[in-house]
DSSP file (Angstrom, degrees, kcal/mol; ACC not computed):
  #  RESIDUE AA STRUCTURE BP1 BP2  ACC     N-H-->O    O-->H-N    N-H-->O    O-->H-N    TCO  KAPPA ALPHA  PHI   PSI    X-CA   Y-CA   Z-CA
    1    1 A M              0   0    0      0, 0.0    17,-3.2     0, 0.0     2,-0.5   0.000 360.0 360.0 360.0 130.6   78.2  115.2  106.8
    2    2 A K  E     +A   17   0A   0     15,-0.2    15,-0.2     1,-0.2     3,-0.1  -0.693 360.0 171.2 -73.4 119.3   80.8  112.4  106.3
    3    3 A I  E     -     0   0A   0     13,-2.9     2,-0.3    -2,-0.5   102,-0.2   0.576  64.0  -7.5-106.3 -10.4   84.2  113.7  107.3
    4    4 A H  E     -A   16   0A   0     12,-1.3    12,-2.7   101,-0.1     2,-0.3  -0.969  57.9-139.1-165.4 175.1   86.2  110.4  107.2
    5    5 A E  E     -A   15   0A   0     -2,-0.3     2,-0.3    10,-0.2     8,-0.0  -0.995  13.7-164.1-148.2 141.7   85.8  106.7  106.7
    6    6 A T  E     -A   14   0A   0      8,-3.1     8,-3.1    -2,-0.3     2,-0.4  -0.753  17.6-128.2-116.0 169.1   87.5  103.8  108.5
    7    7 A T  E     -A   13   0A   0     -2,-0.3     6,-0.2     6,-0.2    -2,-0.0  -0.979  18.4-139.7-121.7 132.9   87.8  100.2  107.6
    8    8 A T    >   -     0   0    0      4,-2.9     3,-2.6    -2,-0.4     6,-0.0  -0.385  35.6-100.3 -82.0 164.2   86.8   97.4  110.2
    9    9 A P  T 3  S+     0   0    0      0, 0.0    -1,-0.1     0, 0.0    -2,-0.0   0.824 127.4  58.8 -54.4 -28.4   89.0   94.2  110.5
   10   10 A A  T 3  S-     0   0    0      2,-0.1    -2,-0.0     1,-0.0    -3,-0.0   0.565 120.9-111.9 -74.9 -11.0   86.2   92.5  108.3
   11   11 A G  S <  S+     0   0    0     -3,-2.6     2,-0.3     1,-0.3    -1,-0.0   0.539  70.2 141.5  84.7  12.6   86.9   95.2  105.5
   12   12 A E        -     0   0    0      1,-0.0    -4,-2.9     2,-0.0     2,-0.4  -0.644  51.4-124.3 -84.4 143.1   83.7   96.9  105.8
   13   13 A L  E     -A    7   0A   0     -2,-0.3    -6,-0.2    -6,-0.2    -1,-0.0  -0.698  23.7-168.3 -87.9 135.4   83.8  100.8  105.5
   14   14 A V  E     -A    6   0A   0     -8,-3.1    -8,-3.1    -2,-0.4     2,-0.1  -0.984  15.6-136.6-127.5 122.1   82.3  102.9  108.4
   15   15 A P  E     -A    5   0A   0      0, 0.0     2,-0.6     0, 0.0   -10,-0.2  -0.453   6.0-137.1 -77.8 152.3   81.8  106.6  107.9
   16   16 A V  E     -A    4   0A   0    -12,-2.7   -13,-2.9    -2,-0.1   -12,-1.3  -0.968  31.4-160.0-104.6 116.3   82.7  109.1  110.5
   17   17 A V  E     -A    2   0A   0     -2,-0.6    11,-3.1   -15,-0.2     2,-0.5  -0.877  17.3-164.0-115.0 130.9   79.8  111.5  110.5
   18   18 A L  E     +B   27   0B   0    -17,-3.2     2,-0.3    -2,-0.4     9,-0.2  -0.948  22.1 168.6-108.6 128.7   79.6  115.0  111.8
   19   19 A D  E     -B   26   0B   0      7,-2.8     7,-3.5    -2,-0.5     2,-0.5  -0.937  31.3-136.7-141.5 159.0   76.1  116.4  112.3
   20   20 A R  E     +B   25   0B   0     -2,-0.3     2,-0.5     5,-0.2     5,-0.2  -0.954  25.7 176.8-120.1 110.0   74.4  119.4  113.9
   21   21 A R  E >  S-B   24   0B   0      3,-2.7     3,-2.3    -2,-0.5    -2,-0.0  -0.963  70.3 -20.3-120.3 127.2   71.2  118.6  115.9
   22   22 A E  T 3  S-     0   0    0     -2,-0.5    -1,-0.2     1,-0.3     3,-0.1   0.805 128.0 -50.6  46.2  38.5   69.3  121.2  117.8
   23   23 A G  T 3  S+     0   0    0      1,-0.2     2,-0.4    -3,-0.0    -1,-0.3   0.412 117.0 109.0  87.5  -2.3   72.4  123.5  117.8
   24   24 A V  E <   -B   21   0B   0     -3,-2.3    -3,-2.7    10,-0.0     2,-0.3  -0.920  64.8-133.2-110.1 131.9   74.9  120.8  119.2
   25   25 A L  E     -B   20   0B   0     -2,-0.4     7,-3.0     7,-0.3     2,-0.4  -0.636  25.5-167.9 -81.3 142.2   77.5  119.3  117.0
   26   26 A E  E     -BC  19  31B   0     -7,-3.5    -7,-2.8    -2,-0.3     2,-0.6  -0.977  17.7-154.1-130.1 144.7   77.7  115.6  117.2
   27   27 A L  E >  S-BC  18  30B   0      3,-2.9     3,-2.8    -2,-0.4    -9,-0.2  -0.965  88.3 -21.2-110.3 119.1   80.3  113.1  116.0
   28   28 A D  T 3  S-     0   0    0    -11,-3.1    -1,-0.1    -2,-0.6   -10,-0.1   0.813 129.3 -51.8  51.2  31.1   78.8  109.7  115.3
   29   29 A G  T 3  S+     0   0    0    -12,-0.3    -1,-0.3     1,-0.2   -11,-0.1   0.147 115.4 115.6  89.5 -16.2   75.9  110.6  117.6
   30   30 A A  E <  S-C   27   0B   0     -3,-2.8    -3,-2.9     1,-0.1    -1,-0.2  -0.749  71.0-114.9 -94.1 129.4   78.2  111.7  120.5
   31   31 A P  E     -C   26   0B   0      0, 0.0    -5,-0.2     0, 0.0    84,-0.1  -0.263  24.7-139.6 -66.3 144.3   78.0  115.5  121.4
   32   32 A L        -     0   0    0     -7,-3.0    -7,-0.3     1,-0.1     3,-0.1  -0.821  26.9-100.7-100.7 142.4   81.2  117.4  120.9
   33   33 A P    >   -     0   0    0      0, 0.0     3,-1.7     0, 0.0     4,-0.3  -0.212  52.7 -86.5 -47.6 144.4   82.3  120.0  123.5
   34   34 A P  T 3  S+     0   0    0      0, 0.0   -10,-0.0     0, 0.0     0, 0.0  -0.345 116.2  17.5 -55.7 133.7   81.5  123.7  122.5
   35   35 A G  T 3> S+     0   0    0     -3,-0.1     4,-2.1     3,-0.0     5,-0.2   0.579  85.4 127.6  83.3   4.2   84.2  125.2  120.4
   36   36 A A  H <> S+     0   0    0     -3,-1.7     4,-2.8     2,-0.2     5,-0.3   0.972  74.9  46.2 -65.0 -50.7   85.7  121.7  119.4
   37   37 A I  H  > S+     0   0    0     -4,-0.3     4,-2.5     1,-0.2     5,-0.2   0.919 113.3  48.1 -57.5 -46.9   85.6  122.4  115.7
   38   38 A E  H  > S+     0   0    0      2,-0.2     4,-1.7     1,-0.2    -1,-0.2   0.864 115.1  46.4 -56.7 -42.2   87.1  125.9  116.0
   39   39 A A  H  X S+     0   0    0     -4,-2.1     4,-1.5     2,-0.2    -2,-0.2   0.945 113.6  47.1 -64.2 -49.6   89.9  124.6  118.3
   40   40 A V  H  X S+     0   0    0     -4,-2.8     4,-2.6     1,-0.2     5,-0.4   0.863 113.4  46.3 -68.6 -39.2   90.7  121.6  116.2
   41   41 A M  H  X S+     0   0    0     -4,-2.5     4,-2.1    -5,-0.3    -1,-0.2   0.871 111.4  52.5 -76.3 -31.2   90.8  123.5  112.8
   42   42 A K  H  < S+     0   0    0     -4,-1.7    -2,-0.2    -5,-0.2    -1,-0.2   0.794 115.0  44.3 -66.9 -28.4   92.9  126.4  114.4
   43   43 A R  H  < S+     0   0    0     -4,-1.5    -2,-0.2    -5,-0.2    -3,-0.2   0.956 129.9  20.2 -81.0 -49.9   95.4  123.7  115.6
   44   44 A F  H  < S+     0   0    0     -4,-2.6    56,-0.2    -5,-0.1    -3,-0.2   0.723 109.2  88.4 -94.3 -25.3   95.7  121.5  112.5
   45   45 A G     <  -     0   0    0     -4,-2.1    54,-0.2    -5,-0.4    52,-0.1  -0.209  47.1-175.4 -82.9 165.4   94.5  124.0  109.8
   46   46 A A  E     -D   98   0C   0     52,-1.8    52,-2.7     3,-0.0     3,-0.1  -0.983  38.9 -80.7-149.5 154.3   96.2  126.5  107.7
   47   47 A P  E     -D   97   0C   0      0, 0.0     2,-0.4     0, 0.0    50,-0.2  -0.222  55.1-103.8 -56.9 148.5   95.2  129.1  105.1
   48   48 A I        -     0   0    0     48,-0.6     5,-0.1     1,-0.1    -3,-0.0  -0.615  32.1-115.3 -78.4 126.6   94.6  127.7  101.7
   49   49 A E    >>  -     0   0    0     -2,-0.4     3,-1.0     1,-0.2     4,-0.7  -0.447  25.0-132.0 -61.6 134.1   97.5  128.4   99.2
   50   50 A P  T 34 S+     0   0    0      0, 0.0     3,-0.5     0, 0.0     4,-0.5   0.799 104.7  57.5 -63.6 -31.3   95.8  130.6   96.5
   51   51 A S  T 34 S+     0   0    0      1,-0.2     3,-0.2     2,-0.1     4,-0.1   0.779 108.9  47.3 -63.1 -27.9   97.2  128.5   93.7
   52   52 A E  T X> S+     0   0    0     -3,-1.0     3,-1.3     1,-0.2     4,-0.6   0.589  84.6  87.7 -90.3 -12.9   95.5  125.5   95.1
   53   53 A R  G >< S+     0   0    0     -4,-0.7     3,-1.0    -3,-0.5    -1,-0.2   0.878  88.6  52.1 -63.1 -32.3   92.0  126.9   95.8
   54   54 A A  G 34 S+     0   0    0     -4,-0.5    -1,-0.3     1,-0.2    -2,-0.1   0.739 103.1  58.6 -70.0 -19.8   90.9  126.1   92.3
   55   55 A R  G <4 S+     0   0    0     -3,-1.3    21,-0.5    -4,-0.1     2,-0.4   0.581  83.9  98.9 -85.6  -9.8   92.0  122.4   92.7
   56   56 A L  E <<  -E   75   0C   0     -3,-1.0     2,-0.6    -4,-0.6    19,-0.2  -0.656  60.5-160.8 -79.4 126.1   89.7  122.0   95.7
   57   57 A D  E     -E   74   0C   0     17,-2.4    17,-2.8    -2,-0.4     2,-0.1  -0.949  18.2-128.0-113.8 118.7   86.4  120.2   94.6
   58   58 A D  E     +E   73   0C   0     -2,-0.6    15,-0.2    15,-0.2     3,-0.1  -0.425  29.1 175.6 -66.0 134.1   83.5  120.7   97.1
   59   59 A V  E     -     0   0C   0     13,-3.0     2,-0.3     1,-0.4    14,-0.2   0.744  63.2 -35.0-101.0 -54.2   81.9  117.4   98.2
   60   60 A E  E     -E   72   0C   0     12,-1.4    12,-3.0   -58,-0.1    -1,-0.4  -0.975  55.8-143.7-166.1 168.1   79.4  118.6  100.8
   61   61 A A  E     -E   71   0C   0     -2,-0.3     2,-0.5    10,-0.2    10,-0.2  -0.956   3.0-147.6-141.4 151.9   79.1  121.3  103.6
   62   62 A L  E     -E   70   0C   0      8,-2.9     8,-2.3    -2,-0.3     2,-0.4  -0.982  17.5-132.0-127.1 125.3   77.7  121.6  107.0
   63   63 A D  E     -E   69   0C   0     -2,-0.5     6,-0.2     6,-0.2     3,-0.1  -0.615  19.1-175.9 -76.4 122.7   76.2  124.8  108.4
   64   64 A L  E     -     0   0C   0      4,-2.2     5,-0.2    -2,-0.4    -1,-0.1   0.291  42.3-114.9-103.8   5.7   77.6  125.3  111.9
   65   65 A G  E >  S+E   68   0C   0      3,-0.6     3,-2.0     1,-0.0    -1,-0.2   0.089  91.4  65.2  79.9 167.0   75.5  128.4  112.7
   66   66 A D  T 3  S-     0   0    0      1,-0.2     3,-0.1    -3,-0.1    -1,-0.0   0.811 132.3 -59.1  42.5  39.5   76.4  132.0  113.3
   67   67 A G  T 3  S+     0   0    0      1,-0.3     2,-0.3    24,-0.1    -1,-0.2   0.585 106.8 129.2  75.6  12.5   77.7  132.3  109.6
   68   68 A R  E <   -E   65   0C   0     -3,-2.0    -4,-2.2    23,-0.2    -3,-0.6  -0.707  33.5-178.8-100.3 154.8   80.3  129.5  110.1
   69   69 A R  E     -EF  63  90C   0     21,-2.6    21,-2.9    -2,-0.3     2,-0.5  -1.000  21.7-150.4-150.1 143.0   80.5  126.6  107.9
   70   70 A L  E     -EF  62  89C   0     -8,-2.3    -8,-2.9    -2,-0.4     2,-0.4  -0.972  19.6-170.2-120.2 129.0   82.6  123.4  107.5
   71   71 A R  E     -EF  61  88C   0     17,-2.8    17,-2.9    -2,-0.5     2,-0.5  -0.882  16.0-145.8-115.8 144.5   83.2  122.0  103.9
   72   72 A R  E     +EF  60  87C   0    -12,-3.0   -13,-3.0    -2,-0.4   -12,-1.4  -0.969  29.3 177.4-105.2 125.0   84.7  118.7  102.9
   73   73 A A  E     -EF  58  86C   0     13,-2.7    13,-3.5    -2,-0.5     2,-0.4  -0.924  23.6-132.1-127.9 151.3   86.6  119.1   99.7
   74   74 A R  E     -EF  57  85C   0    -17,-2.8   -17,-2.4    -2,-0.4     2,-0.4  -0.831  21.8-172.1 -98.9 138.1   88.7  116.8   97.6
   75   75 A H  E     -EF  56  84C   0      9,-2.3     9,-2.6    -2,-0.4     2,-0.7  -0.987  15.9-164.4-140.4 131.7   92.1  117.6   96.3
   76   76 A L        -     0   0    0    -21,-0.5     7,-0.1    -2,-0.4    -2,-0.0  -0.909  20.6-149.5-114.2 104.4   94.4  116.0   93.9
   77   77 A A    >   -     0   0    0     -2,-0.7     3,-1.1     5,-0.2    -2,-0.0  -0.255  28.1-108.6 -63.9 154.0   98.0  117.4   94.2
   78   78 A R  T 3  S+     0   0    0      1,-0.2    -1,-0.1     3,-0.0    -2,-0.0   0.829 119.6  42.2 -55.7 -30.2  100.2  117.4   91.1
   79   79 A F  T 3  S+     0   0    0      2,-0.0    -1,-0.2     0, 0.0     2,-0.2   0.544  98.9  90.7 -98.0  -6.8  102.3  114.6   92.6
   80   80 A D    <   -     0   0    0     -3,-1.1     3,-0.1     1,-0.1    -4,-0.0  -0.552  53.3-162.3 -92.8 153.8   99.5  112.4   94.0
   81   81 A V  S    S+     0   0    0      1,-0.2     2,-0.4    -2,-0.2    -1,-0.1   0.678  81.1  47.9-101.2 -23.9   97.7  109.6   92.2
   82   82 A I  S    S-     0   0    0     -7,-0.0    -5,-0.2     0, 0.0    -1,-0.2  -0.963  87.4-118.5-124.2 127.7   94.7  109.5   94.6
   83   83 A A        -     0   0    0     -2,-0.4     2,-0.3    -7,-0.1    -7,-0.2  -0.333  27.7-142.7 -60.9 147.8   92.6  112.6   95.8
   84   84 A R  E     -F   75   0C   0     -9,-2.6    -9,-2.3    -4,-0.0     2,-0.5  -0.863  10.6-119.3-111.1 145.6   92.6  113.4   99.4
   85   85 A D  E     -F   74   0C   0     -2,-0.3    16,-2.8   -11,-0.2    17,-0.4  -0.703  31.7-177.9 -89.1 133.2   89.8  114.7  101.6
   86   86 A Y  E     -FG  73 100C   0    -13,-3.5   -13,-2.7    -2,-0.5     2,-0.4  -0.870  20.1-136.4-123.2 159.8   90.3  118.0  103.3
   87   87 A L  E     -FG  72  99C   0     12,-2.7    12,-2.1    -2,-0.3     2,-0.5  -0.976  14.9-160.5-113.7 132.7   88.0  120.0  105.7
   88   88 A V  E     -FG  71  98C   0    -17,-2.9   -17,-2.8    -2,-0.4     2,-0.6  -0.972   3.5-156.7-115.5 124.0   87.7  123.8  105.2
   89   89 A Y  E     -FG  70  97C   0      8,-3.3     8,-2.3    -2,-0.5     2,-0.4  -0.904  11.1-171.5-101.2 121.5   86.5  125.9  108.2
   90   90 A E  E     +F   69   0C   0    -21,-2.9   -21,-2.6    -2,-0.6     5,-0.1  -0.944   8.8 170.9-113.2 132.4   85.0  129.2  107.2
   91   91 A A    >   -     0   0    0     -2,-0.4     3,-2.0     3,-0.3   -23,-0.2  -0.988  44.3 -91.0-137.4 145.0   84.0  131.9  109.8
   92   92 A P  T 3  S+     0   0    0      0, 0.0     3,-0.1     0, 0.0   -24,-0.0  -0.218 110.1   8.9 -55.6 132.1   82.9  135.4  109.1
   93   93 A G  T 3  S+     0   0    0      1,-0.2     2,-0.3     0, 0.0    -3,-0.0   0.423 111.2 100.1  77.6  -1.7   85.8  137.9  109.1
   94   94 A E  S <  S-     0   0    0     -3,-2.0    -3,-0.3     3,-0.0    -1,-0.2  -0.851  80.4-106.0-115.2 154.1   88.4  135.2  109.2
   95   95 A E        -     0   0    0     -2,-0.3    -6,-0.1     1,-0.1    -4,-0.0  -0.517  48.6-104.6 -63.8 131.6   90.6  133.5  106.5
   96   96 A P        -     0   0    0      0, 0.0   -48,-0.6     0, 0.0     2,-0.5  -0.353  34.8-143.4 -62.6 143.7   89.3  129.9  105.7
   97   97 A L  E     -DG  47  89C   0     -8,-2.3    -8,-3.3   -50,-0.2     2,-0.4  -0.941  12.4-160.7-115.1 137.6   91.4  127.2  107.3
   98   98 A C  E     +DG  46  88C   0    -52,-2.7   -52,-1.8    -2,-0.5     2,-0.3  -0.910  15.8 163.0-116.1 137.2   92.1  123.9  105.6
   99   99 A A  E     - G   0  87C   0    -12,-2.1   -12,-2.7    -2,-0.4   -54,-0.1  -0.995  45.9 -85.9-149.1 156.1   93.3  120.6  107.1
  100  100 A M  E  >  - G   0  86C   0     -2,-0.3     4,-1.8   -14,-0.2   -14,-0.3  -0.316  35.7-135.0 -60.4 138.0   93.4  116.9  106.2
  101  101 A A  H  > S+     0   0    0    -16,-2.8     4,-3.1     1,-0.2     5,-0.2   0.855 102.0  60.2 -63.8 -32.2   90.1  115.3  107.1
  102  102 A T  H  > S+     0   0    0    -17,-0.4     4,-2.0     1,-0.2    -1,-0.2   0.917 106.3  46.5 -64.9 -38.9   91.9  112.3  108.7
  103  103 A A  H  > S+     0   0    0      2,-0.2     4,-2.0     1,-0.2    -1,-0.2   0.907 115.0  46.1 -68.7 -38.0   93.7  114.5  111.2
  104  104 A V  H  X S+     0   0    0     -4,-1.8     4,-2.8     2,-0.2     5,-0.3   0.950 111.7  52.5 -67.7 -49.2   90.5  116.5  112.1
  105  105 A A  H  X S+     0   0    0     -4,-3.1     4,-1.9     1,-0.2    -1,-0.2   0.876 109.3  48.6 -52.9 -42.1   88.5  113.3  112.4
  106  106 A G  H  X S+     0   0    0     -4,-2.0     4,-1.9    -5,-0.2    -1,-0.2   0.902 113.5  47.3 -61.9 -46.8   91.0  111.8  114.8
  107  107 A A  H  X S+     0   0    0     -4,-2.0     4,-2.2     1,-0.2    -2,-0.2   0.857 113.4  46.8 -67.1 -39.9   91.1  114.9  117.0
  108  108 A L  H  X S+     0   0    0     -4,-2.8     4,-2.3     2,-0.2    -1,-0.2   0.868 109.4  54.6 -67.6 -39.3   87.3  115.2  117.1
  109  109 A Q  H  X S+     0   0    0     -4,-1.9     4,-2.7    -5,-0.3    -2,-0.2   0.925 109.4  48.6 -55.3 -51.1   87.0  111.4  117.9
  110  110 A H  H  X S+     0   0    0     -4,-1.9     4,-2.8     1,-0.2     5,-0.2   0.959 112.1  48.1 -54.6 -56.4   89.3  112.0  120.9
  111  111 A L  H  X S+     0   0    0     -4,-2.2     4,-2.1     1,-0.2    -1,-0.2   0.840 110.5  51.5 -58.9 -37.2   87.3  115.1  122.1
  112  112 A A  H  X S+     0   0    0     -4,-2.3     4,-2.0     2,-0.2    -1,-0.2   0.944 112.0  46.2 -67.5 -46.2   84.0  113.2  121.8
  113  113 A R  H  X S+     0   0    0     -4,-2.7     4,-2.8     1,-0.2    -2,-0.2   0.918 112.4  50.9 -63.8 -38.4   85.3  110.3  123.9
  114  114 A A  H  X S+     0   0    0     -4,-2.8     4,-0.6     1,-0.2    -1,-0.2   0.904 111.4  47.9 -60.9 -40.7   86.8  112.6  126.5
  115  115 A A  H  < S+     0   0    0     -4,-2.1    -1,-0.2    -5,-0.2     3,-0.2   0.841 112.5  49.1 -73.3 -28.8   83.5  114.4  126.8
  116  116 A R  H  < S+     0   0    0     -4,-2.0    -2,-0.2     1,-0.2    -1,-0.2   0.899 114.9  43.7 -66.5 -43.9   81.6  111.2  127.1
  117  117 A D  H  <        0   0    0     -4,-2.8    -1,-0.2     1,-0.2    -2,-0.2   0.503 360.0 360.0 -83.9   1.2   83.9  109.8  129.7
  118  118 A A     <        0   0    0     -4,-0.6    -1,-0.2    -3,-0.2    -2,-0.1   0.507 360.0 360.0 -77.6 360.0   84.1  113.1  131.7
C-alpha cells in the first residue's frame, strides 16, 4: 500500500510502500520492527473527529493481521484547496487513530533504517 510519495531531485515521484509479507511488515522492502505501526500511530495519531469522519475518502487498506487494519484516506478540509492523505489505524476494541501520512511515513522510514543498521 502506498502511504506517501517523495520527489527526487530530477523531479520523479517515488512511492513509499508499506507491505506485509509472510507476517512481517516491510517499508520499501525493509522489515519494520514488531509493533512499529502501533507505536507510531499511538504517538502521532488521534481519534477522528466525528464531524470529519464522513469527509474521509478511503483510497486503500492493508490487513495487518489479528483484526488490525491500516487505511489510507484522503481528506479535504473546509479551508484547504488540496486534499491531504491520512493513515487510519484500526484495532479490535480500540478507537481508530488517524495521523497525517507524511508524519507516519517519516517515522516508519527512520525505524526501518534503524532496524537495518542495528
